[in-house]
N, C-alpha and C positions, 0 to 999 in steps of 0.2 A: 504494500500500500504506500503510495507516494506521500501521503500525509504523515505516516509513521516515520518514513525516512527523513523527511524535512525536520520533524520535531526531534528525532533521535540525534541527528547530526548537529543540532543546536542546543544540546544539553538537557533535553527532557528524558526522563525515564518513561519508557513506552511499553504498554502491554496491549495485546490484541486479543480480547476475550473471544472464545469461540461462540458461534451462534448457529448458523446454518451453513451447509456446504456452499462455498462460493460467495458467502456474505460475511463481512467482517465489521467489528466495532472497535473503537480505540479509546484507551484511557492513557493520558500522558500527564506527568507532573514535573514541575521544576520549582526550586526554592524551598521554603519551609513546608514540612509535611503536615503542619497543624492548621487545619481550617483554611485551605487556599480558596481563592476566588475561582469558581468553576465556570468555564465557558463551554457552551454546548451548541451543537447543530446536528442535523441528520443528513445522511449521505444518500438516502433513497429518494426517488421521485415517483409521481404518479405516471401511468403510461402515456404515450403519445402515439397518435396515428399519423404517420408521415404524409399521407395523402391529403390531410386537412391543412397542412402547414404550407406557408409560402416559401420556406427553406427547410433544410434538413434539421429536424428538432434536436439532433444529437451533435451538431457541428459547431455550435456556439459562434454563429456568424455575426460579424460586426456591421452595424448600420448606423453610422455616425456615433453618437454617444451610447446608443443601445447595443447591448449584446443579446442576441436572440437565440433561444434554445430552451428545451425542457429542463426545468430546474434552475434556470439562471436566477430568478427571484426567489424561488422556493426549493432549496435555499443554498445553492452552491456559492452564490456571491457572499453570503454571510459566513460560510465556512472558510472561504478564501481570505476574507478580511480578518477574521479572528486569527488564523494561522500566521499571516504576514505580521500582524501587530504583535502577537505573542512572541514570535521569534525575534523581532526587532527589540522588544522589551528585554528579553532574557540575555541577549548578547551584549547589552550595555552594562558595564560593571555597576552593581548596586546591591544593597541588601534586600533581596527579593522576598517579599512576604509570602509568595506562593501563588502559582497559577496551576489550574487543573483543566485539561481539555478533554471533553467527553464527546466523541462522535458516534452517533448511533445509526443503526439500520432499522427499518420497519416502522418509522414514525407515521408514515402515511396510512398504515394499516392498523392504527390504534396504539401507537407507542409500544409495539410488541418487542422491539429490540431493547428499549429502556427497561421494560418489565423484567427482562432476562438478566440484567446486570445485578451483580451481587454487592450488597452493602460493604462487604469486607474488601472489595476491590477498589473502593473509593475512599478519598480523604474527606470526611464530612465536616460540617460546621460552618463553612464560609458561605457567602451569598452566591447567587446564580445569575449569570447573564446568558440569555437565549438569543442567538443571532438570527432569529426568524425575521421575515420581511415586515418592516415598519416604516420604510423610507427614511431611516435614521431618526425616527422620533421615539421618545421615551414612552414606553407602554408598560405600566406596572402590574399587568395581570391579563387574564383572558378567561373566556367562558370554559365550562367543562363540557364533556361529551358523554352522552349515555346512548350507546348503540344497542338497539333491541332487536332480537330475532323473533319473528312471528311465523308460526307454522300452522298449516291446516291439513287435515287428512280427510279425504273423501272416499268415493267408491268408483272404481273404473267401470267403464261400459264402452260399447261400440260408439264411434262418433256419429253414426246415423241414428242412434237412439239415446240422445243425451238425457231423456227423461228417466232412463233406467239407471243412471249414475248419479254421483254427487260430486260436482265440479269444485275441486279445492282451489283452483286458480280464480274462479269467479268469486269465491268467498273472500280470498285475500285481495282481489281487485276492489271489492266493495270497501274492505278495511283500508286499503291504500287511499281511496278517494276520501273517506271520512277523515283520515289522519292528515291528508294534504289540505283539506278545507277547514280544519279546526283552527279557530282564531282565539281560543280561550286560554292559551298558555300564559304562565305568569310573566310579569314585566318588572324588571328591577330598575330603580332610579338611576343607577350608574352603569350597569352592565347591559341595560336594554332588555328586549324581549327574548324569552326562550323561543327557539324555532325547531321545526321538525321537517326532515327531508326523507321522502321515500327513495332510498338510494338503489335498491335492487328488488326485483320481483321476478321470480322464476318458478316454473313448474310445468308438468306435462312432458310427454315423450315424443308425441307426433300428433298431427291434426286430427286423425281419425280415432283417437282414444280420449275418452273423458278422463282428465287428470285426477289421480287419487291423492296427490301430494303437491303442496306449494309452499314456498318460503319467501319471506319479505324481510329485508333489513332496513331498519329505520334509524336515522341519525338525528338524535335530539341534542341540541346545544343548551346546556343548563346554566343557571345563574345562582348566586349565593342564596342560601337558606331554602333551597328546593330539595326535598327529600326524594331519594330514589324510589322508595315504595310508592310515593304519590305519582311519580312519573309512570311507573309500570301500571298502576291502577287506572290512570287516565287512558293510557294506550289500550289496555284491555277493554275498557268500557267502549272506546271508539271502535275497536276492532270487532266487537260483537261475539256472540256465542260460537263455539266450535273453533276458536283460534287460540293457540298456545302462545304465551308471551314470556320471554326469558331474556336475561341480560346477555349481551354479546361482548361489549367493552364498556367499562365505566371509568371515566377519567375526571377527577375533581377540578373544580374551579381553582384558578391561581389568582390571589388577590393580595398584593403588597401595599401596605399603608404608605401614603404619600410623605409622611413625616419620618419614615425609616431612614437611618443614616446612609444606607447604600443608595437609596433613591437620590439622596442629596449629592453624593459624589458623582453619580451618573449625570445629574443635571449640570454640575460644575464642569465635567469633562466635555459635555456638549457645548456649553457656552465658550469654553476655552478653545474649542475647535471651530468656533464661528457659527454654531448651529443653534436652533431653537431648543431650549432646555425645558420647556413646559410639558408636563405629563399629559398624555393623551388618554382618551377613554379606553377601557379594556378591549382587547382584540376579540373578534367574534370567533376566530379559529382557536384550536387547542395546540399545545406544543408538548415536547417531552418534559417540560417543567411539571406537568401534572403528576409525573412519576418521580422525577429527579429531585424536586423541591422537598419532597418528603423523605426520599432515600438519603439525601444529604443532611437531614436533621442531625444535630449533635447527639441526640439520644434516639434510640430505636423507638419508632412509633411516636416521636415527638412532633412539635409544630414544624411546618415547612419553613425552609430558609427564605430570607428575602430574595425576591426574584424580579428581574426587569427583562422585558423583551425589547431588543433594539438591534435592527439589522438593516442593511442597505437595499434589500429587495423591495419591490413594489407590492403592497398588500393586494391590490386588485389584479395582479398578474398571476396569482396562484392558480394552477390547474387549468389555465386557459390555453387556447390555440395561439401560436406565435408569441408565447411568453417571452418577456424581455426584462432586463435590468439595466440600470444606468451605470456606465463605467465610472462616471464622476462621483456617484454616490458610493461606489465601492471604495474609491480612493478616500472619500470623506470619512467612511466608516473606519478605515485603518487609522486615520488621525484621531477619531473619537476614541477608539479602543486604546490607542497609545496613551492618550491623556488619562483615560480611566485607569489603566494598569499602573501608571505612575502615581496617581492619587491613591489607589488601593495600597501600594507599598508604603506610602507615607501617611496613611490614615490611622486614626485611633479607634476604628470600629472594633468592638470587642470580638475576639475569636469565639468559636463555638465551645472551646474548652474553658472559657471564662477569662482568658488572658487577653492583653491588648496586643 
């Protein structure tokens, strides 16, 4: 992995935890082992259909300031900026308070890579910076995700005699319409409304057979103070009788208070780099922070560590055709991160072990 080589060649201790065949994750540390600042990004992307794109989605073609390609905003630009700034920081002689880089796989499929990381492999206690796309704005949190699997069983019959069967696809299609049309989800004053998206609906084996099984995957984006049992109950009520409802992926909300000292040094770093330091509303998307902020807690099952999302990618370019990022914003992110790392090493933010 090129990321591992870059970090190892510049003084980081690097490990590459196994996950799946052909897919790797990375943990790298430099400086103090006690409660470092953790920097994270994911290496996977959503798929791309080349025929829909104006250029090769895997070529990272340059169009003026724009770099076009799948994952440029979400979130290879953030990973690149973090690595460049971290290496630049560590090669300059100073008493480094500690940086920890965590690069994951499987974020796009529900943080499945982050979930596989072992707490014992990480140095916990310090704050967390997520380089996901915010156009270099300070975002102190994001919504959670509650993915729900709905299944229906029916009775197979010949396609010419549908009245002799029980169509499981139709049952879930009615559930899908009810879930899509529902406008009674809770609304949070800061995080905004909960939303629900029918992401997948599948069933049946061929047109001339009444399907006896169907499956639906629902993506609910949650806000603070919403109970998972209540979400499932609402989904079950809307889906109707004969539909089984069960959790698929549950990722909690990330919410860092604006008066947290880590938010303060991130704001200072932005201002020092000539950027707007004002915090923005929480992001509508989720990140690996839903897992890592708790995994990095100084005590097992303790409160999540302070977390900020800040990266050069464009939030509205995630998962779209002809995705792009701004090269100038990547360069600006490197400068922001450099300022942040310097401030971290000179800050008096308490460590997770209670020391300064």
